[in-house]
PDB file of N, CA, C and O in Angstrom:
ATOM      1  N   MET A   1      25.023   3.979 -19.416  1.00  0.00           N
ATOM      2  CA  MET A   1      24.300   4.202 -20.693  1.00  0.00           C
ATOM      3  C   MET A   1      24.816   3.896 -21.892  1.00  0.00           C
ATOM      4  O   MET A   1      25.999   3.997 -22.218  1.00  0.00           O
ATOM      5  N   ARG A   2      23.884   3.506 -22.569  1.00  0.00           N
ATOM      6  CA  ARG A   2      24.076   2.701 -23.832  1.00  0.00           C
ATOM      7  C   ARG A   2      24.605   3.918 -24.842  1.00  0.00           C
ATOM      8  O   ARG A   2      24.160   5.057 -24.981  1.00  0.00           O
ATOM      9  N   ASN A   3      25.613   3.313 -25.431  1.00  0.00           N
ATOM     10  CA  ASN A   3      26.189   4.267 -26.895  1.00  0.00           C
ATOM     11  C   ASN A   3      25.141   4.338 -27.996  1.00  0.00           C
ATOM     12  O   ASN A   3      24.561   3.326 -28.390  1.00  0.00           O
ATOM     13  N   GLY A   4      24.912   5.544 -28.480  1.00  0.00           N
ATOM     14  CA  GLY A   4      24.262   5.939 -30.057  1.00  0.00           C
ATOM     15  C   GLY A   4      23.040   5.831 -29.320  1.00  0.00           C
ATOM     16  O   GLY A   4      22.621   4.711 -29.611  1.00  0.00           O
ATOM     17  N   ILE A   5      22.146   6.426 -28.440  1.00  0.00           N
ATOM     18  CA  ILE A   5      20.452   6.218 -28.328  1.00  0.00           C
ATOM     19  C   ILE A   5      20.353   7.316 -27.545  1.00  0.00           C
ATOM     20  O   ILE A   5      19.215   7.604 -27.174  1.00  0.00           O
ATOM     21  N   HIS A   6      21.513   8.205 -27.096  1.00  0.00           N
ATOM     22  CA  HIS A   6      21.092   9.465 -26.398  1.00  0.00           C
ATOM     23  C   HIS A   6      21.560  10.520 -26.967  1.00  0.00           C
ATOM     24  O   HIS A   6      22.760  10.395 -27.212  1.00  0.00           O
ATOM     25  N   PRO A   7      20.966  11.849 -27.390  1.00  0.00           N
ATOM     26  CA  PRO A   7      21.468  13.086 -28.027  1.00  0.00           C
ATOM     27  C   PRO A   7      22.287  13.627 -27.134  1.00  0.00           C
ATOM     28  O   PRO A   7      22.324  13.505 -25.910  1.00  0.00           O
ATOM     29  N   ALA A   8      23.097  14.382 -28.050  1.00  0.00           N
ATOM     30  CA  ALA A   8      24.383  14.728 -27.927  1.00  0.00           C
ATOM     31  C   ALA A   8      24.132  16.072 -26.727  1.00  0.00           C
ATOM     32  O   ALA A   8      23.191  16.860 -26.830  1.00  0.00           O
ATOM     33  N   TYR A   9      25.072  16.124 -25.715  1.00  0.00           N
ATOM     34  CA  TYR A   9      24.705  16.982 -24.274  1.00  0.00           C
ATOM     35  C   TYR A   9      25.937  17.932 -24.547  1.00  0.00           C
ATOM     36  O   TYR A   9      27.021  17.435 -24.853  1.00  0.00           O
ATOM     37  N   GLY A  10      25.802  19.049 -24.456  1.00  0.00           N
ATOM     38  CA  GLY A  10      26.849  19.923 -24.399  1.00  0.00           C
ATOM     39  C   GLY A  10      26.522  21.407 -24.239  1.00  0.00           C
ATOM     40  O   GLY A  10      25.361  21.639 -23.902  1.00  0.00           O
ATOM     41  N   PRO A  11      27.552  22.741 -24.467  1.00  0.00           N
ATOM     42  CA  PRO A  11      27.003  23.610 -23.669  1.00  0.00           C
ATOM     43  C   PRO A  11      26.441  24.419 -24.789  1.00  0.00           C
ATOM     44  O   PRO A  11      26.961  24.465 -25.904  1.00  0.00           O
ATOM     45  N   VAL A  12      25.153  25.174 -24.381  1.00  0.00           N
ATOM     46  CA  VAL A  12      24.540  25.942 -25.130  1.00  0.00           C
ATOM     47  C   VAL A  12      24.037  27.417 -24.363  1.00  0.00           C
ATOM     48  O   VAL A  12      23.742  27.404 -23.168  1.00  0.00           O
ATOM     49  N   VAL A  13      23.986  28.428 -25.018  1.00  0.00           N
ATOM     50  CA  VAL A  13      23.617  29.450 -24.576  1.00  0.00           C
ATOM     51  C   VAL A  13      22.131  29.809 -24.908  1.00  0.00           C
ATOM     52  O   VAL A  13      21.638  29.882 -26.034  1.00  0.00           O
ATOM     53  N   PHE A  14      21.513  30.020 -23.696  1.00  0.00           N
ATOM     54  CA  PHE A  14      20.078  30.631 -23.837  1.00  0.00           C
ATOM     55  C   PHE A  14      19.901  31.779 -23.738  1.00  0.00           C
ATOM     56  O   PHE A  14      20.398  32.088 -22.655  1.00  0.00           O
ATOM     57  N   ARG A  15      19.446  32.735 -24.254  1.00  0.00           N
ATOM     58  CA  ARG A  15      19.176  34.479 -24.452  1.00  0.00           C
ATOM     59  C   ARG A  15      17.541  34.370 -24.518  1.00  0.00           C
ATOM     60  O   ARG A  15      16.678  33.707 -25.093  1.00  0.00           O
ATOM     61  N   ASP A  16      17.660  35.469 -23.540  1.00  0.00           N
ATOM     62  CA  ASP A  16      16.198  35.677 -23.019  1.00  0.00           C
ATOM     63  C   ASP A  16      15.761  37.145 -23.873  1.00  0.00           C
ATOM     64  O   ASP A  16      16.080  38.242 -23.414  1.00  0.00           O
ATOM     65  N   ARG A  17      14.973  36.996 -25.200  1.00  0.00           N
ATOM     66  CA  ARG A  17      15.157  38.400 -25.617  1.00  0.00           C
ATOM     67  C   ARG A  17      14.403  39.223 -25.354  1.00  0.00           C
ATOM     68  O   ARG A  17      14.592  40.343 -25.828  1.00  0.00           O
ATOM     69  N   ALA A  18      13.304  38.985 -24.528  1.00  0.00           N
ATOM     70  CA  ALA A  18      12.529  39.993 -23.742  1.00  0.00           C
ATOM     71  C   ALA A  18      13.548  40.957 -22.815  1.00  0.00           C
ATOM     72  O   ALA A  18      13.396  42.178 -22.775  1.00  0.00           O
ATOM     73  N   ALA A  19      14.557  40.288 -22.112  1.00  0.00           N
ATOM     74  CA  ALA A  19      15.300  41.036 -21.569  1.00  0.00           C
ATOM     75  C   ALA A  19      16.639  41.274 -21.497  1.00  0.00           C
ATOM     76  O   ALA A  19      17.191  41.664 -20.469  1.00  0.00           O
ATOM     77  N   GLY A  20      17.242  41.044 -22.618  1.00  0.00           N
ATOM     78  CA  GLY A  20      18.227  41.009 -22.956  1.00  0.00           C
ATOM     79  C   GLY A  20      19.662  40.141 -22.310  1.00  0.00           C
ATOM     80  O   GLY A  20      20.847  40.472 -22.316  1.00  0.00           O
ATOM     81  N   HIS A  21      19.058  39.056 -21.835  1.00  0.00           N
ATOM     82  CA  HIS A  21      20.070  38.214 -20.501  1.00  0.00           C
ATOM     83  C   HIS A  21      20.410  36.821 -21.152  1.00  0.00           C
ATOM     84  O   HIS A  21      19.445  36.131 -21.480  1.00  0.00           O
ATOM     85  N   ALA A  22      21.446  36.422 -21.333  1.00  0.00           N
ATOM     86  CA  ALA A  22      21.753  35.045 -21.515  1.00  0.00           C
ATOM     87  C   ALA A  22      22.496  34.196 -20.404  1.00  0.00           C
ATOM     88  O   ALA A  22      23.132  34.653 -19.454  1.00  0.00           O
ATOM     89  N   PHE A  23      22.332  33.169 -20.647  1.00  0.00           N
ATOM     90  CA  PHE A  23      23.265  32.293 -19.814  1.00  0.00           C
ATOM     91  C   PHE A  23      23.734  30.696 -20.492  1.00  0.00           C
ATOM     92  O   PHE A  23      23.095  30.059 -21.329  1.00  0.00           O
ATOM     93  N   LEU A  24      24.846  30.364 -19.935  1.00  0.00           N
ATOM     94  CA  LEU A  24      25.117  29.338 -20.831  1.00  0.00           C
ATOM     95  C   LEU A  24      25.153  28.296 -19.690  1.00  0.00           C
ATOM     96  O   LEU A  24      25.609  28.554 -18.576  1.00  0.00           O
ATOM     97  N   THR A  25      24.687  27.212 -20.015  1.00  0.00           N
ATOM     98  CA  THR A  25      24.560  25.988 -19.754  1.00  0.00           C
ATOM     99  C   THR A  25      24.698  24.685 -20.388  1.00  0.00           C
ATOM    100  O   THR A  25      25.313  24.688 -21.455  1.00  0.00           O
ATOM    101  N   ARG A  26      24.211  23.457 -19.914  1.00  0.00           N
ATOM    102  CA  ARG A  26      24.400  22.480 -20.851  1.00  0.00           C
ATOM    103  C   ARG A  26      22.922  21.846 -21.139  1.00  0.00           C
ATOM    104  O   ARG A  26      22.090  21.786 -20.234  1.00  0.00           O
ATOM    105  N   SER A  27      22.716  21.488 -22.150  1.00  0.00           N
ATOM    106  CA  SER A  27      21.503  21.066 -22.895  1.00  0.00           C
ATOM    107  C   SER A  27      21.700  20.127 -23.712  1.00  0.00           C
ATOM    108  O   SER A  27      22.803  19.926 -24.220  1.00  0.00           O
ATOM    109  N   THR A  28      20.657  19.421 -23.952  1.00  0.00           N
ATOM    110  CA  THR A  28      20.830  18.318 -25.434  1.00  0.00           C
ATOM    111  C   THR A  28      20.092  19.372 -26.536  1.00  0.00           C
ATOM    112  O   THR A  28      20.133  19.006 -27.710  1.00  0.00           O
ATOM    113  N   MET A  29      19.627  20.262 -26.326  1.00  0.00           N
ATOM    114  CA  MET A  29      19.240  21.058 -27.568  1.00  0.00           C
ATOM    115  C   MET A  29      20.371  21.896 -28.506  1.00  0.00           C
ATOM    116  O   MET A  29      21.456  22.265 -28.056  1.00  0.00           O
ATOM    117  N   THR A  30      20.018  22.076 -29.582  1.00  0.00           N
ATOM    118  CA  THR A  30      21.010  22.352 -30.174  1.00  0.00           C
ATOM    119  C   THR A  30      20.190  23.755 -31.284  1.00  0.00           C
ATOM    120  O   THR A  30      18.983  23.994 -31.270  1.00  0.00           O
ATOM    121  N   SER A  31      21.198  24.478 -32.127  1.00  0.00           N
ATOM    122  CA  SER A  31      20.648  25.344 -33.128  1.00  0.00           C
ATOM    123  C   SER A  31      21.504  26.135 -33.751  1.00  0.00           C
ATOM    124  O   SER A  31      22.386  26.843 -33.265  1.00  0.00           O
ATOM    125  N   GLU A  32      21.106  25.926 -35.188  1.00  0.00           N
ATOM    126  CA  GLU A  32      22.232  26.847 -36.163  1.00  0.00           C
ATOM    127  C   GLU A  32      22.672  27.725 -35.984  1.00  0.00           C
ATOM    128  O   GLU A  32      23.813  27.936 -36.394  1.00  0.00           O
ATOM    129  N   LYS A  33      21.685  29.025 -35.004  1.00  0.00           N
ATOM    130  CA  LYS A  33      22.429  30.399 -34.810  1.00  0.00           C
ATOM    131  C   LYS A  33      23.519  30.058 -33.803  1.00  0.00           C
ATOM    132  O   LYS A  33      23.291  29.274 -32.881  1.00  0.00           O
ATOM    133  N   THR A  34      24.826  30.704 -33.990  1.00  0.00           N
ATOM    134  CA  THR A  34      25.487  30.752 -32.847  1.00  0.00           C
ATOM    135  C   THR A  34      25.534  32.051 -32.272  1.00  0.00           C
ATOM    136  O   THR A  34      24.816  32.971 -32.664  1.00  0.00           O
ATOM    137  N   VAL A  35      26.670  32.184 -31.012  1.00  0.00           N
ATOM    138  CA  VAL A  35      27.147  33.342 -30.324  1.00  0.00           C
ATOM    139  C   VAL A  35      28.167  33.171 -29.731  1.00  0.00           C
ATOM    140  O   VAL A  35      28.241  32.182 -29.003  1.00  0.00           O
ATOM    141  N   VAL A  36      29.376  34.143 -29.851  1.00  0.00           N
ATOM    142  CA  VAL A  36      30.379  34.275 -29.286  1.00  0.00           C
ATOM    143  C   VAL A  36      30.486  34.445 -27.465  1.00  0.00           C
ATOM    144  O   VAL A  36      30.202  35.549 -27.001  1.00  0.00           O
ATOM    145  N   TRP A  37      30.726  33.787 -26.909  1.00  0.00           N
ATOM    146  CA  TRP A  37      30.214  34.109 -25.300  1.00  0.00           C
ATOM    147  C   TRP A  37      31.767  34.854 -24.915  1.00  0.00           C
ATOM    148  O   TRP A  37      32.795  35.056 -25.563  1.00  0.00           O
ATOM    149  N   GLU A  38      31.309  35.146 -23.450  1.00  0.00           N
ATOM    150  CA  GLU A  38      32.411  35.840 -22.755  1.00  0.00           C
ATOM    151  C   GLU A  38      33.832  35.445 -22.764  1.00  0.00           C
ATOM    152  O   GLU A  38      34.798  36.196 -22.625  1.00  0.00           O
ATOM    153  N   ASP A  39      33.835  34.164 -22.945  1.00  0.00           N
ATOM    154  CA  ASP A  39      35.238  33.380 -22.932  1.00  0.00           C
ATOM    155  C   ASP A  39      35.617  33.268 -24.126  1.00  0.00           C
ATOM    156  O   ASP A  39      36.345  32.289 -24.293  1.00  0.00           O
ATOM    157  N   GLY A  40      35.336  34.136 -25.420  1.00  0.00           N
ATOM    158  CA  GLY A  40      35.453  34.099 -26.549  1.00  0.00           C
ATOM    159  C   GLY A  40      35.118  32.613 -27.515  1.00  0.00           C
ATOM    160  O   GLY A  40      35.145  32.652 -28.745  1.00  0.00           O
ATOM    161  N   ARG A  41      34.847  31.500 -26.837  1.00  0.00           N
ATOM    162  CA  ARG A  41      34.177  30.733 -27.774  1.00  0.00           C
ATOM    163  C   ARG A  41      33.114  30.538 -28.546  1.00  0.00           C
ATOM    164  O   ARG A  41      32.125  31.217 -28.267  1.00  0.00           O
ATOM    165  N   THR A  42      33.027  29.645 -29.627  1.00  0.00           N
ATOM    166  CA  THR A  42      31.232  30.237 -30.137  1.00  0.00           C
ATOM    167  C   THR A  42      30.716  28.999 -29.719  1.00  0.00           C
ATOM    168  O   THR A  42      31.332  27.937 -29.809  1.00  0.00           O
ATOM    169  N   TYR A  43      29.320  29.167 -29.153  1.00  0.00           N
ATOM    170  CA  TYR A  43      28.494  28.280 -28.897  1.00  0.00           C
ATOM    171  C   TYR A  43      26.826  28.445 -29.791  1.00  0.00           C
ATOM    172  O   TYR A  43      26.545  29.466 -30.418  1.00  0.00           O
ATOM    173  N   PRO A  44      26.012  27.410 -29.691  1.00  0.00           N
ATOM    174  CA  PRO A  44      24.713  27.628 -30.318  1.00  0.00           C
ATOM    175  C   PRO A  44      24.125  28.242 -29.315  1.00  0.00           C
ATOM    176  O   PRO A  44      24.650  28.309 -28.204  1.00  0.00           O
ATOM    177  N   VAL A  45      22.880  28.799 -29.622  1.00  0.00           N
ATOM    178  CA  VAL A  45      22.489  29.854 -28.735  1.00  0.00           C
ATOM    179  C   VAL A  45      20.648  29.687 -29.369  1.00  0.00           C
ATOM    180  O   VAL A  45      20.152  29.780 -30.491  1.00  0.00           O
ATOM    181  N   VAL A  46      20.075  29.408 -27.995  1.00  0.00           N
ATOM    182  CA  VAL A  46      18.528  29.194 -27.988  1.00  0.00           C
ATOM    183  C   VAL A  46      18.022  30.272 -27.428  1.00  0.00           C
ATOM    184  O   VAL A  46      18.213  30.540 -26.242  1.00  0.00           O
ATOM    185  N   ASP A  47      17.212  31.115 -28.360  1.00  0.00           N
ATOM    186  CA  ASP A  47      16.645  32.425 -28.313  1.00  0.00           C
ATOM    187  C   ASP A  47      14.908  31.797 -27.501  1.00  0.00           C
ATOM    188  O   ASP A  47      14.088  31.336 -28.296  1.00  0.00           O
ATOM    189  N   VAL A  48      14.525  31.846 -25.984  1.00  0.00           N
ATOM    190  CA  VAL A  48      13.356  31.796 -25.042  1.00  0.00           C
ATOM    191  C   VAL A  48      12.837  33.562 -25.261  1.00  0.00           C
ATOM    192  O   VAL A  48      13.466  34.568 -25.591  1.00  0.00           O
ATOM    193  N   GLU A  49      11.379  33.315 -24.891  1.00  0.00           N
ATOM    194  CA  GLU A  49      10.962  34.416 -24.866  1.00  0.00           C
ATOM    195  C   GLU A  49      10.249  34.868 -23.519  1.00  0.00           C
ATOM    196  O   GLU A  49       9.446  35.769 -23.277  1.00  0.00           O
ATOM    197  N   ILE A  50      10.991  33.670 -22.560  1.00  0.00           N
ATOM    198  CA  ILE A  50      10.872  34.065 -21.310  1.00  0.00           C
ATOM    199  C   ILE A  50      11.925  33.370 -20.227  1.00  0.00           C
ATOM    200  O   ILE A  50      12.358  32.250 -20.501  1.00  0.00           O
ATOM    201  N   SER A  51      12.208  33.816 -19.393  1.00  0.00           N
ATOM    202  CA  SER A  51      13.225  33.619 -18.314  1.00  0.00           C
ATOM    203  C   SER A  51      12.949  34.114 -17.229  1.00  0.00           C
ATOM    204  O   SER A  51      12.212  35.086 -17.063  1.00  0.00           O
ATOM    205  N   ASP A  52      13.702  33.285 -16.106  1.00  0.00           N
ATOM    206  CA  ASP A  52      13.331  33.916 -14.679  1.00  0.00           C
ATOM    207  C   ASP A  52      13.902  35.521 -14.549  1.00  0.00           C
ATOM    208  O   ASP A  52      13.567  36.210 -13.586  1.00  0.00           O
ATOM    209  N   VAL A  53      14.693  35.980 -15.495  1.00  0.00           N
ATOM    210  CA  VAL A  53      15.080  37.355 -15.294  1.00  0.00           C
ATOM    211  C   VAL A  53      13.950  38.174 -16.022  1.00  0.00           C
ATOM    212  O   VAL A  53      14.143  39.388 -16.088  1.00  0.00           O
ATOM    213  N   SER A  54      12.351  37.477 -16.791  1.00  0.00           N
ATOM    214  CA  SER A  54      12.016  38.513 -17.343  1.00  0.00           C
ATOM    215  C   SER A  54      10.405  38.235 -16.638  1.00  0.00           C
ATOM    216  O   SER A  54       9.502  39.049 -16.827  1.00  0.00           O
ATOM    217  N   HIS A  55      10.214  37.028 -15.846  1.00  0.00           N
ATOM    218  CA  HIS A  55       8.700  36.461 -15.852  1.00  0.00           C
ATOM    219  C   HIS A  55       8.171  37.129 -14.541  1.00  0.00           C
ATOM    220  O   HIS A  55       8.754  37.371 -13.484  1.00  0.00           O
ATOM    221  N   PRO A  56       6.772  37.371 -14.974  1.00  0.00           N
ATOM    222  CA  PRO A  56       6.406  38.128 -13.692  1.00  0.00           C
ATOM    223  C   PRO A  56       6.551  37.742 -12.216  1.00  0.00           C
ATOM    224  O   PRO A  56       6.667  38.385 -11.172  1.00  0.00           O
ATOM    225  N   PHE A  57       6.507  36.643 -12.485  1.00  0.00           N
ATOM    226  CA  PHE A  57       6.549  36.121 -10.727  1.00  0.00           C
ATOM    227  C   PHE A  57       8.027  36.244 -10.325  1.00  0.00           C
ATOM    228  O   PHE A  57       8.132  36.600  -9.152  1.00  0.00           O
ATOM    229  N   HIS A  58       9.169  36.058 -10.938  1.00  0.00           N
ATOM    230  CA  HIS A  58      10.331  36.160 -10.333  1.00  0.00           C
ATOM    231  C   HIS A  58      10.593  37.613 -10.229  1.00  0.00           C
ATOM    232  O   HIS A  58      11.424  37.796  -9.339  1.00  0.00           O
ATOM    233  N   THR A  59      10.240  38.647 -10.749  1.00  0.00           N
ATOM    234  CA  THR A  59      10.505  39.775 -10.980  1.00  0.00           C
ATOM    235  C   THR A  59       9.640  40.494  -9.758  1.00  0.00           C
ATOM    236  O   THR A  59      10.116  41.446  -9.141  1.00  0.00           O
ATOM    237  N   GLY A  60       8.118  39.867  -9.420  1.00  0.00           N
ATOM    238  CA  GLY A  60       7.488  40.837  -8.247  1.00  0.00           C
ATOM    239  C   GLY A  60       6.781  41.708  -9.179  1.00  0.00           C
ATOM    240  O   GLY A  60       6.305  42.641  -8.532  1.00  0.00           O
ATOM    241  N   THR A  61       6.516  41.803 -10.385  1.00  0.00           N
ATOM    242  CA  THR A  61       5.356  42.297 -11.107  1.00  0.00           C
ATOM    243  C   THR A  61       4.106  41.699 -11.501  1.00  0.00           C
ATOM    244  O   THR A  61       3.303  42.194 -12.292  1.00  0.00           O
ATOM    245  N   ALA A  62       3.997  40.609 -10.900  1.00  0.00           N
ATOM    246  CA  ALA A  62       2.668  39.700 -11.365  1.00  0.00           C
ATOM    247  C   ALA A  62       1.349  40.510 -10.843  1.00  0.00           C
ATOM    248  O   ALA A  62       1.186  41.004  -9.727  1.00  0.00           O
ATOM    249  N   ARG A  63       0.694  40.510 -11.654  1.00  0.00           N
ATOM    250  CA  ARG A  63      -0.705  41.283 -11.147  1.00  0.00           C
ATOM    251  C   ARG A  63      -1.870  40.159 -11.379  1.00  0.00           C
ATOM    252  O   ARG A  63      -1.699  39.163 -12.082  1.00  0.00           O
ATOM    253  N   VAL A  64      -3.108  40.474 -10.667  1.00  0.00           N
ATOM    254  CA  VAL A  64      -4.285  39.314 -10.812  1.00  0.00           C
ATOM    255  C   VAL A  64      -4.891  40.533 -11.480  1.00  0.00           C
ATOM    256  O   VAL A  64      -4.756  41.654 -10.991  1.00  0.00           O
ATOM    257  N   LEU A  65      -5.726  40.248 -12.880  1.00  0.00           N
ATOM    258  CA  LEU A  65      -6.463  40.947 -13.898  1.00  0.00           C
ATOM    259  C   LEU A  65      -7.917  40.398 -13.924  1.00  0.00           C
ATOM    260  O   LEU A  65      -7.945  39.210 -14.247  1.00  0.00           O
ATOM    261  N   ASP A  66      -9.055  40.916 -13.684  1.00  0.00           N
ATOM    262  CA  ASP A  66      -9.912  40.526 -13.392  1.00  0.00           C
ATOM    263  C   ASP A  66     -10.631  41.371 -14.770  1.00  0.00           C
ATOM    264  O   ASP A  66     -11.409  42.292 -14.521  1.00  0.00           O
ATOM    265  N   THR A  67     -10.392  41.085 -15.907  1.00  0.00           N
ATOM    266  CA  THR A  67     -11.096  42.258 -16.946  1.00  0.00           C
ATOM    267  C   THR A  67     -12.161  42.066 -17.279  1.00  0.00           C
ATOM    268  O   THR A  67     -12.817  43.019 -17.699  1.00  0.00           O
ATOM    269  N   ALA A  68     -12.793  40.627 -17.210  1.00  0.00           N
ATOM    270  CA  ALA A  68     -14.305  40.057 -17.835  1.00  0.00           C
ATOM    271  C   ALA A  68     -15.157  39.911 -17.134  1.00  0.00           C
ATOM    272  O   ALA A  68     -16.162  39.264 -17.430  1.00  0.00           O
ATOM    273  N   GLY A  69     -14.902  40.668 -15.663  1.00  0.00           N
ATOM    274  CA  GLY A  69     -15.800  40.428 -14.436  1.00  0.00           C
ATOM    275  C   GLY A  69     -15.941  39.207 -14.040  1.00  0.00           C
ATOM    276  O   GLY A  69     -16.827  39.037 -13.203  1.00  0.00           O
ATOM    277  N   ARG A  70     -15.284  38.195 -14.411  1.00  0.00           N
ATOM    278  CA  ARG A  70     -15.410  36.581 -13.635  1.00  0.00           C
ATOM    279  C   ARG A  70     -15.838  37.030 -12.349  1.00  0.00           C
ATOM    280  O   ARG A  70     -17.057  37.187 -12.276  1.00  0.00           O
ATOM    281  N   VAL A  71     -15.087  37.320 -11.157  1.00  0.00           N
ATOM    282  CA  VAL A  71     -15.579  37.138 -10.036  1.00  0.00           C
ATOM    283  C   VAL A  71     -16.997  37.535  -9.462  1.00  0.00           C
ATOM    284  O   VAL A  71     -17.787  36.961  -8.712  1.00  0.00           O
ATOM    285  N   GLU A  72     -16.999  38.735 -10.112  1.00  0.00           N
ATOM    286  CA  GLU A  72     -18.469  39.285 -10.175  1.00  0.00           C
ATOM    287  C   GLU A  72     -19.685  38.333 -10.674  1.00  0.00           C
ATOM    288  O   GLU A  72     -20.679  38.028 -10.014  1.00  0.00           O
ATOM    289  N   ARG A  73     -19.407  37.989 -11.824  1.00  0.00           N
ATOM    290  CA  ARG A  73     -19.976  36.708 -12.396  1.00  0.00           C
ATOM    291  C   ARG A  73     -20.720  35.666 -11.719  1.00  0.00           C
ATOM    292  O   ARG A  73     -21.856  35.195 -11.781  1.00  0.00           O
ATOM    293  N   PHE A  74     -19.422  35.438 -10.899  1.00  0.00           N
ATOM    294  CA  PHE A  74     -19.487  33.938 -10.110  1.00  0.00           C
ATOM    295  C   PHE A  74     -20.495  34.459  -8.631  1.00  0.00           C
ATOM    296  O   PHE A  74     -21.503  33.871  -8.238  1.00  0.00           O
ATOM    297  N   ALA A  75     -19.929  35.600  -8.061  1.00  0.00           N
ATOM    298  CA  ALA A  75     -20.916  35.903  -7.152  1.00  0.00           C
ATOM    299  C   ALA A  75     -22.316  35.925  -7.596  1.00  0.00           C
ATOM    300  O   ALA A  75     -23.176  35.338  -6.940  1.00  0.00           O
ATOM    301  N   ARG A  76     -22.611  36.604  -8.732  1.00  0.00           N
ATOM    302  CA  ARG A  76     -23.985  36.337  -9.007  1.00  0.00           C
ATOM    303  C   ARG A  76     -24.435  35.571  -9.225  1.00  0.00           C
ATOM    304  O   ARG A  76     -25.650  35.571  -9.027  1.00  0.00           O
ATOM    305  N   ARG A  77     -23.669  34.131  -9.898  1.00  0.00           N
ATOM    306  CA  ARG A  77     -24.476  33.229 -10.287  1.00  0.00           C
ATOM    307  C   ARG A  77     -24.684  32.072  -9.032  1.00  0.00           C
ATOM    308  O   ARG A  77     -25.553  31.200  -9.050  1.00  0.00           O
ATOM    309  N   TYR A  78     -23.670  32.275  -7.932  1.00  0.00           N
ATOM    310  CA  TYR A  78     -23.879  31.498  -6.755  1.00  0.00           C
ATOM    311  C   TYR A  78     -23.614  32.037  -5.468  1.00  0.00           C
ATOM    312  O   TYR A  78     -23.149  31.506  -4.459  1.00  0.00           O
ATOM    313  N   GLY A  79     -24.029  33.278  -5.715  1.00  0.00           N
ATOM    314  CA  GLY A  79     -24.198  34.070  -4.522  1.00  0.00           C
ATOM    315  C   GLY A  79     -22.672  34.144  -3.506  1.00  0.00           C
ATOM    316  O   GLY A  79     -21.538  33.834  -3.873  1.00  0.00           O
ATOM    317  N   SER A  80     -23.067  34.612  -2.273  1.00  0.00           N
ATOM    318  CA  SER A  80     -21.429  34.780  -1.549  1.00  0.00           C
ATOM    319  C   SER A  80     -21.169  33.710  -0.801  1.00  0.00           C
ATOM    320  O   SER A  80     -20.242  33.699   0.008  1.00  0.00           O
ATOM    321  N   GLY A  81     -22.112  32.517  -1.039  1.00  0.00           N
ATOM    322  CA  GLY A  81     -21.968  31.453  -0.309  1.00  0.00           C
ATOM    323  C   GLY A  81     -22.225  31.460   1.641  1.00  0.00           C
ATOM    324  O   GLY A  81     -21.768  30.628   2.425  1.00  0.00           O
ATOM    325  N   GLU A  82     -23.088  32.685   1.977  1.00  0.00           N
ATOM    326  CA  GLU A  82     -23.333  32.874   3.276  1.00  0.00           C
ATOM    327  C   GLU A  82     -24.748  32.132   3.370  1.00  0.00           C
ATOM    328  O   GLU A  82     -25.501  32.413   2.437  1.00  0.00           O
ATOM    329  N   LYS A  83     -25.175  31.377   4.175  1.00  0.00           N
ATOM    330  CA  LYS A  83     -26.464  30.659   4.332  1.00  0.00           C
ATOM    331  C   LYS A  83     -27.193  31.722   5.521  1.00  0.00           C
ATOM    332  O   LYS A  83     -26.617  32.375   6.392  1.00  0.00           O
ATOM    333  N   GLY A  84     -28.634  31.636   5.220  1.00  0.00           N
ATOM    334  CA  GLY A  84     -29.066  32.773   6.332  1.00  0.00           C
ATOM    335  C   GLY A  84     -30.127  32.150   6.914  1.00  0.00           C
ATOM    336  O   GLY A  84     -30.742  32.702   7.826  1.00  0.00           O
TER     337      GLY A  84
END
């Protein structure tokens, strides 16, 4: 790697505000906010809206909602697809 062209890569805490879960990893992201981690050191913290802990796909709470009646509207417009 050439010197001086890559961003700094270091430890960062990502915190899922919805689930109250945080994890320490390495990233090029940075933040002015900091947090004292379990090891007693202070790391920059990046707040995220969703992570694997709170995402519906990973938690098994994903639902398919058809509140606008899109399936019925499609069936009326294009028929059921069966040829008689």
